[in-house]
C-alpha positions in Angstrom: 57.3 153.9 306.8 54.6 154.1 304.2 54.7 154.4 300.4 53.6 157.7 298.8 51.4 158.6 295.8 53.7 160.5 293.4 50.6 161.8 291.5 50.4 164.3 294.3 52.8 166.9 292.9 54.0 168.0 296.3 55.6 164.5 296.5 56.5 164.1 292.9 59.8 165.7 291.8 60.0 165.3 288.0 63.3 163.8 287.0 64.1 162.7 290.6 63.0 159.6 292.3 62.2 159.5 296.0 65.6 159.3 297.8 65.2 155.9 299.6 63.4 154.0 296.9 63.6 154.0 293.1 60.5 151.9 292.4 57.0 153.2 291.7 53.9 151.3 290.5 51.7 153.2 288.1 48.1 152.1 288.6 46.0 152.0 285.4 42.3 151.6 285.7 38.9 152.4 284.2 37.4 155.4 286.0 34.4 153.4 287.0 36.8 151.2 289.0 38.3 154.2 291.0 37.2 152.8 294.4 38.9 149.5 293.7 42.0 151.3 292.4 42.2 153.5 295.5 41.8 150.4 297.8 44.6 148.6 295.9 46.8 151.7 295.9 46.3 152.2 299.6 47.2 148.6 300.2 50.3 148.9 298.1 51.4 152.0 300.0 50.7 150.3 303.3 53.4 147.9 302.3 55.9 150.7 301.7 55.8 150.8 298.0 55.3 154.0 296.1 52.5 154.4 293.5 51.2 156.8 290.9 47.4 156.9 291.1 46.1 159.8 289.0 43.2 160.9 291.2 45.6 163.1 293.0 47.2 164.6 289.9 45.5 168.0 289.9 47.2 169.1 286.7 45.8 166.0 285.0 42.3 166.7 286.4 42.5 170.3 285.0 43.6 169.1 281.6 40.7 166.7 281.6 38.3 169.4 282.7 39.6 171.7 279.9 39.4 168.7 277.4 43.1 169.3 276.6 43.8 165.9 275.1 47.4 166.6 274.4 48.1 167.6 278.0 46.1 164.6 279.4 48.3 162.3 277.4 51.4 164.1 278.4 50.6 163.8 282.2 49.8 160.1 281.9 53.0 159.5 279.9 55.0 161.5 282.5 53.5 159.4 285.3 54.3 156.2 283.4 57.9 157.3 282.5 58.6 158.0 286.2 57.4 154.6 287.2 59.1 151.2 287.1 56.0 149.1 287.1 52.5 149.4 285.7 49.7 147.5 287.4 46.4 147.6 285.3 43.3 147.0 287.3 41.0 144.8 285.1 37.3 144.4 285.5 34.5 143.8 283.0 34.2 147.6 282.7 37.8 147.7 281.4 36.6 146.1 278.2 35.2 149.5 277.1 38.4 151.5 278.1 40.5 153.3 275.7 43.1 154.5 278.2 44.0 151.2 279.9 45.2 149.6 276.6 47.0 152.9 275.7 48.8 152.9 279.1 49.8 149.3 278.8 51.1 149.9 275.2 53.0 153.0 276.2 54.5 151.1 279.2 55.6 148.2 276.9 57.4 150.7 274.6 59.0 152.2 277.7 60.3 148.8 278.9 58.4 149.1 282.2 57.4 146.0 284.2 53.7 145.4 283.3 51.1 143.3 285.2 47.3 143.1 285.1 45.3 142.4 288.2 41.9 140.7 287.5 39.1 141.8 289.8 36.4 139.5 291.0 33.9 140.5 288.3 36.2 139.9 285.3 35.4 136.9 283.2 38.8 135.5 282.5 37.6 133.0 279.9 38.1 135.6 277.2 41.1 137.7 278.0 41.9 140.4 275.4 45.2 140.1 273.5 46.6 143.3 274.9 46.6 141.8 278.4 48.4 138.6 277.3 51.6 140.6 276.7 52.0 141.1 280.4 51.9 139.1 283.6 48.3 138.3 284.6 47.4 138.2 288.3 44.3 136.1 288.8 43.8 136.1 292.6 44.9 137.3 296.0 47.8 134.8 296.2 49.1 136.0 292.8 48.8 139.6 293.9 50.7 138.8 297.1 53.4 137.1 295.1 53.6 140.1 292.7 54.1 142.5 295.6 56.6 140.3 297.3 58.7 140.3 294.1 58.4 144.1 293.9 59.6 144.4 297.5 62.6 142.2 296.7 63.6 144.9 294.3 63.8 147.3 297.2 67.0 146.0 298.8 66.7 148.1 302.0 63.0 147.0 302.5 63.8 143.4 301.7 66.5 143.4 304.4 64.1 145.1 306.9 61.2 142.7 306.4 63.2 139.5 306.0 64.8 140.2 309.4 61.5 140.9 311.1 59.6 138.0 309.8 59.2 135.9 306.7 56.1 137.7 305.4 56.6 140.9 303.4 53.0 141.8 302.7 50.4 142.9 305.2 47.2 141.0 305.2 46.0 140.7 301.5 42.6 139.6 302.8 41.8 143.3 303.2 41.1 143.2 299.5 38.9 140.1 299.6 35.8 142.1 298.5 37.5 143.0 295.1 40.0 140.2 294.4 39.4 136.6 293.5 40.2 134.0 296.1 42.8 131.3 295.5 
């Protein structure tokens, strides 16, 4: 079984969670980091965790094309409010983002579990204050631990994977080109 991307409206029933699972990770990123966000999202779904990655939200894309700022904000807030976790993908490019800090702030107000994943190119000697309000994931090992903890929240998956072997997460080395090593 594989996780799904709830941004694809054919999968995303507003007000209803997917029947077997009730966790979903909203992936926040700067649009210049879309390739990295997709790789991370695919990896998360390979590990049977649902995500919301906005590149498949056609209503959001249309709102952006029409420059309908109110509707853009509404779609992002809806995606966040239907999620249980927010994972912000942080690179040096994120320093110029307006949306990533907004999504983190909105999530904090919504009492959603917030974490920030630092990419290889991010200089972590000067971390912005808005990131310090959440868990910061510095490397592959920290990311693996974060996903293991998210899986533990899925009781049925925890049971399945803990009976098969002691490792929940498929090979995190798939992301070695974008995540820092331990």
